[in-house]
Backbone as XML, in Angstrom:
<?xml version="1.0"?>
<chain id="A" units="angstrom">
  <residue number="1" name="MET">
    <atom name="N" x="-24.020" y="-10.573" z="-28.891"/>
    <atom name="CA" x="-24.843" y="-10.232" z="-30.047"/>
    <atom name="C" x="-24.077" y="-10.573" z="-31.313"/>
  </residue>
  <residue number="2" name="ALA">
    <atom name="N" x="-24.756" y="-11.165" z="-32.252"/>
    <atom name="CA" x="-24.137" y="-11.558" z="-33.524"/>
    <atom name="C" x="-23.833" y="-10.331" z="-34.377"/>
  </residue>
  <residue number="3" name="ALA">
    <atom name="N" x="-22.793" y="-10.432" z="-35.151"/>
    <atom name="CA" x="-22.443" y="-9.369" z="-36.083"/>
    <atom name="C" x="-23.423" y="-9.392" z="-37.245"/>
  </residue>
  <residue number="4" name="ARG">
    <atom name="N" x="-23.457" y="-8.268" z="-37.978"/>
    <atom name="CA" x="-24.382" y="-8.176" z="-39.119"/>
    <atom name="C" x="-23.563" y="-8.033" z="-40.406"/>
  </residue>
  <residue number="5" name="ASP">
    <atom name="N" x="-23.972" y="-8.776" z="-41.418"/>
    <atom name="CA" x="-23.409" y="-8.624" z="-42.745"/>
    <atom name="C" x="-24.135" y="-7.466" z="-43.412"/>
  </residue>
  <residue number="6" name="ARG">
    <atom name="N" x="-23.413" y="-6.572" z="-44.063"/>
    <atom name="CA" x="-24.008" y="-5.431" z="-44.771"/>
    <atom name="C" x="-23.586" y="-5.479" z="-46.223"/>
  </residue>
  <residue number="7" name="TYR">
    <atom name="N" x="-24.513" y="-5.207" z="-47.113"/>
    <atom name="CA" x="-24.196" y="-5.198" z="-48.540"/>
    <atom name="C" x="-25.192" y="-4.343" z="-49.303"/>
  </residue>
  <residue number="8" name="SER">
    <atom name="N" x="-24.861" y="-4.037" z="-50.535"/>
    <atom name="CA" x="-25.744" y="-3.296" z="-51.446"/>
    <atom name="C" x="-26.286" y="-4.273" z="-52.476"/>
  </residue>
  <residue number="9" name="ARG">
    <atom name="N" x="-27.502" y="-4.041" z="-52.901"/>
    <atom name="CA" x="-28.093" y="-4.861" z="-53.936"/>
    <atom name="C" x="-28.879" y="-3.979" z="-54.897"/>
  </residue>
  <residue number="10" name="LYS">
    <atom name="N" x="-28.654" y="-4.209" z="-56.177"/>
    <atom name="CA" x="-29.355" y="-3.425" z="-57.185"/>
    <atom name="C" x="-30.794" y="-3.898" z="-57.297"/>
  </residue>
  <residue number="11" name="LEU">
    <atom name="N" x="-31.721" y="-2.942" z="-57.249"/>
    <atom name="CA" x="-33.127" y="-3.214" z="-57.487"/>
    <atom name="C" x="-33.449" y="-2.664" z="-58.868"/>
  </residue>
  <residue number="12" name="GLU">
    <atom name="N" x="-34.182" y="-3.458" z="-59.643"/>
    <atom name="CA" x="-34.597" y="-2.979" z="-60.961"/>
    <atom name="C" x="-36.005" y="-3.467" z="-61.236"/>
  </residue>
  <residue number="13" name="CYS">
    <atom name="N" x="-36.883" y="-2.539" z="-61.535"/>
    <atom name="CA" x="-38.259" y="-2.852" z="-61.859"/>
    <atom name="C" x="-38.316" y="-3.513" z="-63.240"/>
  </residue>
  <residue number="14" name="SER">
    <atom name="N" x="-38.920" y="-4.683" z="-63.309"/>
    <atom name="CA" x="-39.000" y="-5.391" z="-64.586"/>
    <atom name="C" x="-40.036" y="-4.772" z="-65.512"/>
  </residue>
  <residue number="15" name="GLN">
    <atom name="N" x="-40.911" y="-3.913" z="-64.992"/>
    <atom name="CA" x="-41.938" y="-3.269" z="-65.810"/>
    <atom name="C" x="-41.418" y="-2.031" z="-66.535"/>
  </residue>
  <residue number="16" name="CYS">
    <atom name="N" x="-40.740" y="-1.140" z="-65.771"/>
    <atom name="CA" x="-40.345" y="0.143" z="-66.364"/>
    <atom name="C" x="-38.837" y="0.363" z="-66.413"/>
  </residue>
  <residue number="17" name="GLY">
    <atom name="N" x="-38.051" y="-0.503" z="-65.741"/>
    <atom name="CA" x="-36.590" y="-0.369" z="-65.781"/>
    <atom name="C" x="-36.005" y="0.554" z="-64.744"/>
  </residue>
  <residue number="18" name="HIS">
    <atom name="N" x="-36.861" y="1.195" z="-63.911"/>
    <atom name="CA" x="-36.357" y="2.072" z="-62.843"/>
    <atom name="C" x="-35.439" y="1.265" z="-61.942"/>
  </residue>
  <residue number="19" name="SER">
    <atom name="N" x="-34.293" y="1.834" z="-61.555"/>
    <atom name="CA" x="-33.345" y="1.059" z="-60.751"/>
    <atom name="C" x="-32.641" y="1.925" z="-59.724"/>
  </residue>
  <residue number="20" name="GLY">
    <atom name="N" x="-32.016" y="1.266" z="-58.778"/>
    <atom name="CA" x="-31.245" y="1.916" z="-57.730"/>
    <atom name="C" x="-30.678" y="0.853" z="-56.815"/>
  </residue>
  <residue number="21" name="TYR">
    <atom name="N" x="-29.851" y="1.267" z="-55.864"/>
    <atom name="CA" x="-29.200" y="0.326" z="-54.966"/>
    <atom name="C" x="-29.768" y="0.435" z="-53.555"/>
  </residue>
  <residue number="22" name="ALA">
    <atom name="N" x="-30.164" y="-0.713" z="-52.987"/>
    <atom name="CA" x="-30.637" y="-0.779" z="-51.624"/>
    <atom name="C" x="-29.472" y="-1.169" z="-50.708"/>
  </residue>
  <residue number="23" name="GLU">
    <atom name="N" x="-29.433" y="-0.590" z="-49.534"/>
    <atom name="CA" x="-28.452" y="-0.953" z="-48.517"/>
    <atom name="C" x="-29.159" y="-1.877" z="-47.528"/>
  </residue>
  <residue number="24" name="VAL">
    <atom name="N" x="-28.637" y="-3.093" z="-47.369"/>
    <atom name="CA" x="-29.303" y="-4.092" z="-46.543"/>
    <atom name="C" x="-28.335" y="-4.699" z="-45.543"/>
  </residue>
  <residue number="25" name="SER">
    <atom name="N" x="-28.892" y="-5.348" z="-44.529"/>
    <atom name="CA" x="-28.076" y="-6.051" z="-43.540"/>
    <atom name="C" x="-28.837" y="-7.264" z="-43.054"/>
  </residue>
  <residue number="26" name="GLU">
    <atom name="N" x="-28.098" y="-8.250" z="-42.573"/>
    <atom name="CA" x="-28.692" y="-9.427" z="-41.981"/>
    <atom name="C" x="-27.708" y="-10.039" z="-41.008"/>
  </residue>
  <residue number="27" name="SER">
    <atom name="N" x="-28.230" y="-10.838" z="-40.098"/>
    <atom name="CA" x="-27.418" y="-11.486" z="-39.075"/>
    <atom name="C" x="-26.419" y="-12.432" z="-39.714"/>
  </residue>
  <residue number="28" name="ASP">
    <atom name="N" x="-25.277" y="-12.631" z="-39.044"/>
    <atom name="CA" x="-24.294" y="-13.615" z="-39.504"/>
    <atom name="C" x="-24.834" y="-15.043" z="-39.430"/>
  </residue>
  <residue number="29" name="ASP">
    <atom name="N" x="-25.808" y="-15.259" z="-38.569"/>
    <atom name="CA" x="-26.395" y="-16.585" z="-38.394"/>
    <atom name="C" x="-27.294" y="-16.892" z="-39.591"/>
  </residue>
  <residue number="30" name="LYS">
    <atom name="N" x="-26.900" y="-17.873" z="-40.406"/>
    <atom name="CA" x="-27.612" y="-18.143" z="-41.659"/>
    <atom name="C" x="-28.796" y="-19.092" z="-41.500"/>
  </residue>
  <residue number="31" name="ARG">
    <atom name="N" x="-29.081" y="-19.541" z="-40.279"/>
    <atom name="CA" x="-30.269" y="-20.384" z="-40.070"/>
    <atom name="C" x="-31.504" y="-19.548" z="-40.397"/>
  </residue>
  <residue number="32" name="PRO">
    <atom name="N" x="-32.427" y="-20.070" z="-41.208"/>
    <atom name="CA" x="-33.585" y="-19.287" z="-41.662"/>
    <atom name="C" x="-34.364" y="-18.578" z="-40.548"/>
  </residue>
  <residue number="33" name="ALA">
    <atom name="N" x="-34.530" y="-19.232" z="-39.412"/>
    <atom name="CA" x="-35.317" y="-18.609" z="-38.338"/>
    <atom name="C" x="-34.576" y="-17.437" z="-37.687"/>
  </residue>
  <residue number="34" name="ARG">
    <atom name="N" x="-33.278" y="-17.327" z="-37.900"/>
    <atom name="CA" x="-32.496" y="-16.280" z="-37.248"/>
    <atom name="C" x="-31.785" y="-15.350" z="-38.228"/>
  </residue>
  <residue number="35" name="ARG">
    <atom name="N" x="-32.248" y="-15.302" z="-39.440"/>
    <atom name="CA" x="-31.578" y="-14.505" z="-40.472"/>
    <atom name="C" x="-31.655" y="-13.007" z="-40.197"/>
  </residue>
  <residue number="36" name="ASP">
    <atom name="N" x="-32.775" y="-12.518" z="-39.668"/>
    <atom name="CA" x="-32.973" y="-11.119" z="-39.296"/>
    <atom name="C" x="-32.564" y="-10.152" z="-40.410"/>
  </residue>
  <residue number="37" name="PHE">
    <atom name="N" x="-33.146" y="-10.325" z="-41.571"/>
    <atom name="CA" x="-32.905" y="-9.489" z="-42.753"/>
    <atom name="C" x="-33.564" y="-8.128" z="-42.550"/>
  </residue>
  <residue number="38" name="ARG">
    <atom name="N" x="-32.878" y="-7.059" z="-42.947"/>
    <atom name="CA" x="-33.422" y="-5.703" z="-42.893"/>
    <atom name="C" x="-32.950" y="-4.890" z="-44.093"/>
  </residue>
  <residue number="39" name="ILE">
    <atom name="N" x="-33.820" y="-4.059" z="-44.609"/>
    <atom name="CA" x="-33.406" y="-3.069" z="-45.614"/>
    <atom name="C" x="-33.157" y="-1.792" z="-44.841"/>
  </residue>
  <residue number="40" name="ASP">
    <atom name="N" x="-31.910" y="-1.362" z="-44.818"/>
    <atom name="CA" x="-31.541" y="-0.171" z="-44.056"/>
    <atom name="C" x="-31.854" y="1.111" z="-44.831"/>
  </residue>
  <residue number="41" name="GLU">
    <atom name="N" x="-31.744" y="1.042" z="-46.157"/>
    <atom name="CA" x="-32.015" y="2.229" z="-46.977"/>
    <atom name="C" x="-32.446" y="1.786" z="-48.366"/>
  </residue>
  <residue number="42" name="LEU">
    <atom name="N" x="-33.630" y="2.256" z="-48.786"/>
    <atom name="CA" x="-34.126" y="1.982" z="-50.139"/>
    <atom name="C" x="-33.715" y="3.124" z="-51.061"/>
  </residue>
  <residue number="43" name="PRO">
    <atom name="N" x="-33.469" y="2.836" z="-52.335"/>
    <atom name="CA" x="-33.167" y="3.927" z="-53.274"/>
    <atom name="C" x="-34.413" y="4.770" z="-53.538"/>
  </residue>
  <residue number="44" name="ARG">
    <atom name="N" x="-34.204" y="5.970" z="-53.981"/>
    <atom name="CA" x="-35.301" y="6.888" z="-54.317"/>
    <atom name="C" x="-36.214" y="6.232" z="-55.369"/>
  </residue>
  <residue number="45" name="GLY">
    <atom name="N" x="-37.490" y="6.345" z="-55.138"/>
    <atom name="CA" x="-38.454" y="5.819" z="-56.098"/>
    <atom name="C" x="-38.904" y="4.395" z="-55.810"/>
  </residue>
  <residue number="46" name="PHE">
    <atom name="N" x="-38.462" y="3.818" z="-54.695"/>
    <atom name="CA" x="-38.905" y="2.483" z="-54.273"/>
    <atom name="C" x="-39.435" y="2.586" z="-52.842"/>
  </residue>
  <residue number="47" name="SER">
    <atom name="N" x="-40.412" y="1.755" z="-52.516"/>
    <atom name="CA" x="-40.931" y="1.732" z="-51.149"/>
    <atom name="C" x="-41.231" y="0.298" z="-50.743"/>
  </residue>
  <residue number="48" name="THR">
    <atom name="N" x="-41.405" y="0.096" z="-49.443"/>
    <atom name="CA" x="-41.731" y="-1.220" z="-48.924"/>
    <atom name="C" x="-43.222" y="-1.453" z="-49.033"/>
  </residue>
  <residue number="49" name="GLU">
    <atom name="N" x="-43.595" y="-2.546" z="-49.668"/>
    <atom name="CA" x="-44.999" y="-2.941" z="-49.752"/>
    <atom name="C" x="-45.332" y="-3.907" z="-48.613"/>
  </residue>
  <residue number="50" name="PHE">
    <atom name="N" x="-44.414" y="-4.847" z="-48.341"/>
    <atom name="CA" x="-44.588" y="-5.809" z="-47.258"/>
    <atom name="C" x="-43.207" y="-6.149" z="-46.710"/>
  </residue>
  <residue number="51" name="SER">
    <atom name="N" x="-42.969" y="-5.860" z="-45.427"/>
    <atom name="CA" x="-41.652" y="-6.155" z="-44.861"/>
    <atom name="C" x="-41.644" y="-7.549" z="-44.232"/>
  </residue>
  <residue number="52" name="SER">
    <atom name="N" x="-40.468" y="-8.127" z="-44.192"/>
    <atom name="CA" x="-40.268" y="-9.465" z="-43.638"/>
    <atom name="C" x="-38.803" y="-9.614" z="-43.250"/>
  </residue>
  <residue number="53" name="THR">
    <atom name="N" x="-38.526" y="-10.525" z="-42.317"/>
    <atom name="CA" x="-37.136" y="-10.816" z="-41.972"/>
    <atom name="C" x="-36.552" y="-11.849" z="-42.924"/>
  </residue>
  <residue number="54" name="ASP">
    <atom name="N" x="-37.351" y="-12.309" z="-43.885"/>
    <atom name="CA" x="-36.921" y="-13.245" z="-44.939"/>
    <atom name="C" x="-36.882" y="-12.481" z="-46.269"/>
  </residue>
  <residue number="55" name="PRO">
    <atom name="N" x="-35.717" y="-12.328" z="-46.898"/>
    <atom name="CA" x="-35.636" y="-11.547" z="-48.136"/>
    <atom name="C" x="-36.477" y="-12.097" z="-49.290"/>
  </residue>
  <residue number="56" name="LYS">
    <atom name="N" x="-36.831" y="-13.386" z="-49.240"/>
    <atom name="CA" x="-37.680" y="-13.966" z="-50.285"/>
    <atom name="C" x="-39.145" y="-13.556" z="-50.124"/>
  </residue>
  <residue number="57" name="LYS">
    <atom name="N" x="-39.504" y="-13.032" z="-48.944"/>
    <atom name="CA" x="-40.882" y="-12.615" z="-48.671"/>
    <atom name="C" x="-41.029" y="-11.100" z="-48.612"/>
  </residue>
  <residue number="58" name="TYR">
    <atom name="N" x="-39.914" y="-10.362" z="-48.624"/>
    <atom name="CA" x="-39.925" y="-8.901" z="-48.570"/>
    <atom name="C" x="-40.374" y="-8.355" z="-49.934"/>
  </residue>
  <residue number="59" name="VAL">
    <atom name="N" x="-41.421" y="-7.541" z="-49.963"/>
    <atom name="CA" x="-41.978" y="-7.048" z="-51.228"/>
    <atom name="C" x="-41.740" y="-5.547" z="-51.352"/>
  </residue>
  <residue number="60" name="ILE">
    <atom name="N" x="-41.224" y="-5.171" z="-52.523"/>
    <atom name="CA" x="-40.894" y="-3.780" z="-52.855"/>
    <atom name="C" x="-41.910" y="-3.268" z="-53.886"/>
  </residue>
  <residue number="61" name="ARG">
    <atom name="N" x="-42.220" y="-1.970" z="-53.820"/>
    <atom name="CA" x="-43.082" y="-1.341" z="-54.835"/>
    <atom name="C" x="-42.275" y="-0.267" z="-55.564"/>
  </residue>
  <residue number="62" name="CYS">
    <atom name="N" x="-42.362" y="-0.290" z="-56.881"/>
    <atom name="CA" x="-41.715" y="0.733" z="-57.707"/>
    <atom name="C" x="-42.599" y="1.976" z="-57.676"/>
  </residue>
  <residue number="63" name="GLY">
    <atom name="N" x="-42.037" y="3.108" z="-57.306"/>
    <atom name="CA" x="-42.777" y="4.358" z="-57.261"/>
    <atom name="C" x="-43.036" y="4.956" z="-58.634"/>
  </residue>
  <residue number="64" name="GLU">
    <atom name="N" x="-42.317" y="4.495" z="-59.640"/>
    <atom name="CA" x="-42.499" y="5.015" z="-61.001"/>
    <atom name="C" x="-43.743" y="4.447" z="-61.671"/>
  </residue>
  <residue number="65" name="CYS">
    <atom name="N" x="-43.946" y="3.116" z="-61.525"/>
    <atom name="CA" x="-45.062" y="2.478" z="-62.232"/>
    <atom name="C" x="-46.009" y="1.673" z="-61.329"/>
  </residue>
  <residue number="66" name="GLY">
    <atom name="N" x="-45.627" y="1.501" z="-60.033"/>
    <atom name="CA" x="-46.481" y="0.789" z="-59.103"/>
    <atom name="C" x="-46.308" y="-0.714" z="-59.085"/>
  </residue>
  <residue number="67" name="HIS">
    <atom name="N" x="-45.398" y="-1.236" z="-59.913"/>
    <atom name="CA" x="-45.175" y="-2.693" z="-59.969"/>
    <atom name="C" x="-44.590" y="-3.179" z="-58.646"/>
  </residue>
  <residue number="68" name="LYS">
    <atom name="N" x="-45.077" y="-4.354" z="-58.161"/>
    <atom name="CA" x="-44.592" y="-4.946" z="-56.912"/>
    <atom name="C" x="-43.735" y="-6.163" z="-57.248"/>
  </residue>
  <residue number="69" name="PHE">
    <atom name="N" x="-42.630" y="-6.342" z="-56.512"/>
    <atom name="CA" x="-41.769" y="-7.503" z="-56.716"/>
    <atom name="C" x="-41.049" y="-7.845" z="-55.414"/>
  </residue>
  <residue number="70" name="ARG">
    <atom name="N" x="-40.605" y="-9.087" z="-55.320"/>
    <atom name="CA" x="-39.884" y="-9.535" z="-54.130"/>
    <atom name="C" x="-38.447" y="-9.045" z="-54.182"/>
  </residue>
  <residue number="71" name="PHE">
    <atom name="N" x="-37.901" y="-8.741" z="-53.002"/>
    <atom name="CA" x="-36.518" y="-8.275" z="-52.929"/>
    <atom name="C" x="-35.555" y="-9.327" z="-53.500"/>
  </residue>
  <residue number="72" name="GLU">
    <atom name="N" x="-35.722" y="-10.566" z="-53.074"/>
    <atom name="CA" x="-34.855" y="-11.646" z="-53.536"/>
    <atom name="C" x="-35.713" y="-12.596" z="-54.337"/>
  </residue>
  <residue number="73" name="GLN">
    <atom name="N" x="-35.455" y="-12.694" z="-55.615"/>
    <atom name="CA" x="-36.287" y="-13.523" z="-56.472"/>
    <atom name="C" x="-35.431" y="-14.180" z="-57.539"/>
  </residue>
  <residue number="74" name="LYS">
    <atom name="N" x="-35.924" y="-15.285" z="-58.056"/>
    <atom name="CA" x="-35.280" y="-15.921" z="-59.190"/>
    <atom name="C" x="-35.947" y="-15.321" z="-60.417"/>
  </residue>
  <residue number="75" name="THR">
    <atom name="N" x="-35.160" y="-14.713" z="-61.265"/>
    <atom name="CA" x="-35.700" y="-14.020" z="-62.421"/>
    <atom name="C" x="-35.186" y="-14.649" z="-63.706"/>
  </residue>
  <residue number="76" name="ALA">
    <atom name="N" x="-36.089" y="-14.881" z="-64.628"/>
    <atom name="CA" x="-35.712" y="-15.374" z="-65.939"/>
    <atom name="C" x="-35.941" y="-14.218" z="-66.920"/>
  </residue>
  <residue number="77" name="TYR">
    <atom name="N" x="-34.872" y="-13.750" z="-67.499"/>
    <atom name="CA" x="-34.977" y="-12.626" z="-68.449"/>
    <atom name="C" x="-35.023" y="-13.164" z="-69.883"/>
  </residue>
  <residue number="78" name="ALA">
    <atom name="N" x="-35.753" y="-12.499" z="-70.708"/>
    <atom name="CA" x="-35.780" y="-12.830" z="-72.119"/>
    <atom name="C" x="-34.406" y="-12.486" z="-72.710"/>
  </residue>
  <residue number="79" name="PRO">
    <atom name="N" x="-33.997" y="-13.160" z="-73.785"/>
    <atom name="CA" x="-32.705" y="-12.837" z="-74.396"/>
    <atom name="C" x="-32.598" y="-11.332" z="-74.700"/>
  </residue>
  <residue number="80" name="GLY">
    <atom name="N" x="-31.521" y="-10.736" z="-74.277"/>
    <atom name="CA" x="-31.313" y="-9.309" z="-74.485"/>
    <atom name="C" x="-31.993" y="-8.451" z="-73.426"/>
  </residue>
  <residue number="81" name="GLY">
    <atom name="N" x="-32.720" y="-9.065" z="-72.499"/>
    <atom name="CA" x="-33.460" y="-8.308" z="-71.489"/>
    <atom name="C" x="-32.818" y="-8.359" z="-70.113"/>
  </residue>
  <residue number="82" name="GLU">
    <atom name="N" x="-31.537" y="-8.704" z="-70.062"/>
    <atom name="CA" x="-30.861" y="-8.760" z="-68.769"/>
    <atom name="C" x="-30.801" y="-7.374" z="-68.153"/>
  </residue>
  <residue number="83" name="PRO">
    <atom name="N" x="-30.624" y="-7.303" z="-66.820"/>
    <atom name="CA" x="-30.566" y="-6.007" z="-66.157"/>
    <atom name="C" x="-29.463" y="-5.130" z="-66.750"/>
  </residue>
  <residue number="84" name="ARG">
    <atom name="N" x="-29.730" y="-3.855" z="-66.800"/>
    <atom name="CA" x="-28.751" y="-2.895" z="-67.309"/>
    <atom name="C" x="-27.664" y="-2.707" z="-66.265"/>
  </residue>
  <residue number="85" name="GLY">
    <atom name="N" x="-26.450" y="-2.496" z="-66.667"/>
    <atom name="CA" x="-25.308" y="-2.333" z="-65.768"/>
    <atom name="C" x="-25.247" y="-1.004" z="-65.190"/>
  </residue>
</chain>
């Protein structure tokens, strides 16, 4: 059985700014068909809208405002609108 990479990733709602850290894991095998992505723990105030083994297709819902967004996305922030640290 392949080992799993585990890491934390900050989630931040672009609508209301609600944020927290998700604990995630995925297979060491980086081939797209075998990535086996999983969110092991979502931060308080976020829920899964649509789960997928591909992080680009996994959709999260913000419990504060209801905004939906992909777990892994390319985001363009307006000047001064970068995520808060």
